[in-house]
C-alpha positions as semicolon CSV with decimal commas, in nm:
position;residue;x (nm);y (nm);z (nm)
1;M;-1,077;1,430;-8,085
2;T;-0,820;1,241;-8,291
3;T;-0,921;1,038;-8,593
4;A;-0,818;0,673;-8,629
5;P;-0,585;0,745;-8,925
6;A;-0,411;1,022;-8,728
7;R;-0,363;0,792;-8,425
8;F;-0,227;0,518;-8,653
9;L;0,014;0,765;-8,814
10;R;0,141;0,888;-8,473
11;L;0,187;0,531;-8,344
12;S;0,363;0,428;-8,665
13;C;0,600;0,723;-8,643
14;A;0,673;0,645;-8,278
15;A;0,745;0,279;-8,361
16;V;0,983;0,379;-8,641
17;A;1,158;0,630;-8,415
18;L;1,206;0,367;-8,144
19;A;1,340;0,118;-8,397
20;L;1,598;0,372;-8,514
21;L;1,733;0,444;-8,165
22;P;2,072;0,287;-8,088
23;P;2,055;-0,014;-7,858
24;V;2,114;0,044;-7,489
25;A;2,464;-0,065;-7,388
26;G;2,450;-0,405;-7,223
27;A;2,088;-0,461;-7,317
28;V;2,176;-0,759;-7,533
29;D;2,424;-1,024;-7,423
30;D;2,597;-1,135;-7,742
31;G;2,783;-1,410;-7,557
32;T;3,127;-1,258;-7,596
33;A;3,371;-1,268;-7,308
34;D;3,432;-1,000;-7,052
35;A;3,756;-0,802;-7,058
36;A;3,937;-1,027;-6,808
37;L;3,862;-1,347;-7,000
38;T;3,951;-1,180;-7,329
39;A;4,285;-1,066;-7,185
40;T;4,357;-1,414;-7,047
41;V;4,283;-1,599;-7,370
42;T;4,462;-1,338;-7,582
43;A;4,771;-1,385;-7,362
44;L;4,740;-1,764;-7,400
45;D;4,720;-1,726;-7,779
46;R;5,033;-1,509;-7,773
47;K;5,217;-1,759;-7,551
48;L;5,114;-2,051;-7,773
49;F;5,216;-1,890;-8,099
50;D;5,532;-1,728;-7,963
51;A;5,634;-2,086;-7,877
52;Y;5,512;-2,210;-8,217
53;N;5,709;-1,943;-8,403
54;A;6,025;-1,998;-8,194
55;C;5,994;-2,377;-8,204
56;D;5,988;-2,377;-7,823
57;L;5,819;-2,716;-7,806
58;D;5,854;-2,744;-7,428
59;T;5,630;-2,439;-7,378
60;F;5,411;-2,536;-7,674
61;T;5,348;-2,882;-7,522
62;T;5,227;-2,740;-7,189
63;L;4,936;-2,563;-7,357
64;F;4,759;-2,881;-7,475
65;T;4,582;-3,154;-7,280
66;P;4,730;-3,502;-7,339
67;D;4,412;-3,606;-7,525
68;V;4,379;-3,292;-7,739
69;E;4,184;-3,332;-8,062
70;F;4,325;-3,136;-8,355
71;Y;4,126;-3,115;-8,678
72;H;4,302;-2,969;-8,983
73;D;4,120;-2,938;-9,314
74;K;4,433;-3,020;-9,514
75;G;4,623;-3,247;-9,273
76;G;4,345;-3,452;-9,116
77;A;4,275;-3,526;-8,751
78;T;4,504;-3,611;-8,461
79;F;4,392;-3,722;-8,119
80;D;4,684;-3,668;-7,882
81;R;4,935;-3,405;-7,777
82;D;5,242;-3,609;-7,877
83;T;5,127;-3,624;-8,240
84;V;5,042;-3,251;-8,246
85;V;5,390;-3,170;-8,115
86;A;5,559;-3,414;-8,356
87;N;5,370;-3,262;-8,651
88;T;5,471;-2,914;-8,540
89;R;5,834;-3,024;-8,516
90;Q;5,823;-3,183;-8,862
91;Y;5,614;-2,936;-9,062
92;I;5,640;-2,600;-8,884
93;C;5,969;-2,554;-8,698
94;G;6,208;-2,343;-8,898
95;K;5,968;-2,320;-9,191
96;V;5,663;-2,110;-9,103
97;R;5,566;-1,815;-8,885
98;R;5,206;-1,750;-8,777
99;E;5,061;-1,398;-8,755
100;L;4,727;-1,341;-8,585
101;L;4,485;-1,108;-8,762
102;T;4,393;-0,936;-8,437
103;E;4,080;-0,771;-8,574
104;T;3,926;-1,116;-8,626
105;L;3,987;-1,251;-8,275
106;R;3,673;-1,340;-8,078
107;I;3,653;-1,498;-7,733
108;Y;3,341;-1,662;-7,588
109;P;3,300;-1,805;-7,238
110;I;3,203;-2,167;-7,178
111;K;3,024;-2,189;-6,844
112;D;3,210;-2,396;-6,585
113;Y;3,470;-2,502;-6,842
114;G;3,676;-2,232;-7,011
115;A;3,651;-2,046;-7,340
116;V;3,620;-2,063;-7,716
117;E;3,874;-1,867;-7,918
118;E;3,814;-1,806;-8,287
119;G;3,977;-1,594;-8,551
120;E;4,195;-1,587;-8,857
121;H;4,568;-1,596;-8,902
122;R;4,819;-1,591;-9,183
123;F;5,129;-1,796;-9,235
124;C;5,460;-1,662;-9,356
125;E;5,742;-1,869;-9,501
126;L;6,066;-1,814;-9,314
127;A;6,280;-1,891;-9,620
128;T;6,129;-1,608;-9,825
129;G;5,982;-1,385;-9,554
130;R;5,660;-1,371;-9,753
131;C;5,318;-1,442;-9,611
132;E;5,149;-1,676;-9,853
133;G;4,843;-1,825;-9,684
134;S;4,569;-1,774;-9,431
135;A;4,324;-1,987;-9,237
136;K;4,051;-1,970;-8,978
137;F;4,077;-2,136;-8,639
138;L;3,863;-2,234;-8,344
139;M;4,022;-2,344;-8,017
140;I;3,859;-2,472;-7,700
141;W;4,048;-2,374;-7,384
142;K;3,982;-2,560;-7,058
143;Q;4,051;-2,387;-6,728
144;D;4,169;-2,596;-6,434
145;G;4,237;-2,359;-6,146
146;N;4,496;-2,115;-6,280
147;D;4,601;-2,349;-6,562
148;W;4,458;-2,329;-6,912
149;R;4,505;-2,591;-7,183
150;M;4,353;-2,656;-7,521
151;T;4,130;-2,960;-7,557
152;R;4,015;-2,907;-7,917
153;V;4,153;-2,723;-8,217
154;V;3,991;-2,681;-8,556
155;S;4,207;-2,525;-8,828
156;Y;4,018;-2,475;-9,152
157;G;3,966;-2,261;-9,459
158;H;4,333;-2,270;-9,556
159;R;4,386;-2,070;-9,872
160;P;4,646;-1,861;-10,052
161;L;4,644;-1,488;-9,980
162;T;4,480;-1,279;-10,249
163;D;4,673;-1,011;-10,437
164;A;4,468;-0,748;-10,249
165;E;4,569;-0,900;-9,912
166;K;4,935;-0,905;-10,017
167;A;4,914;-0,541;-10,132
168;K;4,754;-0,438;-9,801
169;M;5,033;-0,615;-9,609
170;A;5,295;-0,434;-9,819
171;R;5,130;-0,097;-9,742
172;E;5,115;-0,178;-9,370
173;K;5,479;-0,283;-9,372
174;A;5,580;0,040;-9,549
175;V;5,387;0,253;-9,298
176;A;5,543;0,064;-9,006
177;A;5,891;0,115;-9,154
178;N;5,835;0,490;-9,208
179;P;5,615;0,621;-8,924
180;G;5,507;0,985;-8,943
């Protein structure tokens, strides 16, 4: 016959052991996108910012709805595609390059609508070649058949890069220039 304290001890040990087990794959839906949606939105991000970096405003324009809302913590809000494109022409073209920090990219599905894309990116000045700032972003993509366009953009948390971030970039650049 087992005493009450012994039963309690066995049950407590079993509960702790269960709590320490790794979660079962797929047991918890964290809301992130499946591989196909992630690949689609990642490709859209690449297309958008390849156009942004090359000042290909024809391609850039096609990736926004006419009534896009763009919220920028430093520049304010705009409520139409024409203004977003005009601002890009005036403030970005020939001046700045965007680099996605791929490890920060997250994609989430929006049922019967499209997807949320969030992450961080840095901005590099073309005149100096130096990356000087970073920001966070959140973009809402709407799917219409095979077409995808952004309806909302929030660009926030703009800040200068820290010395540690600049040093890390310099190390990465050196490794890339001298592989192996």
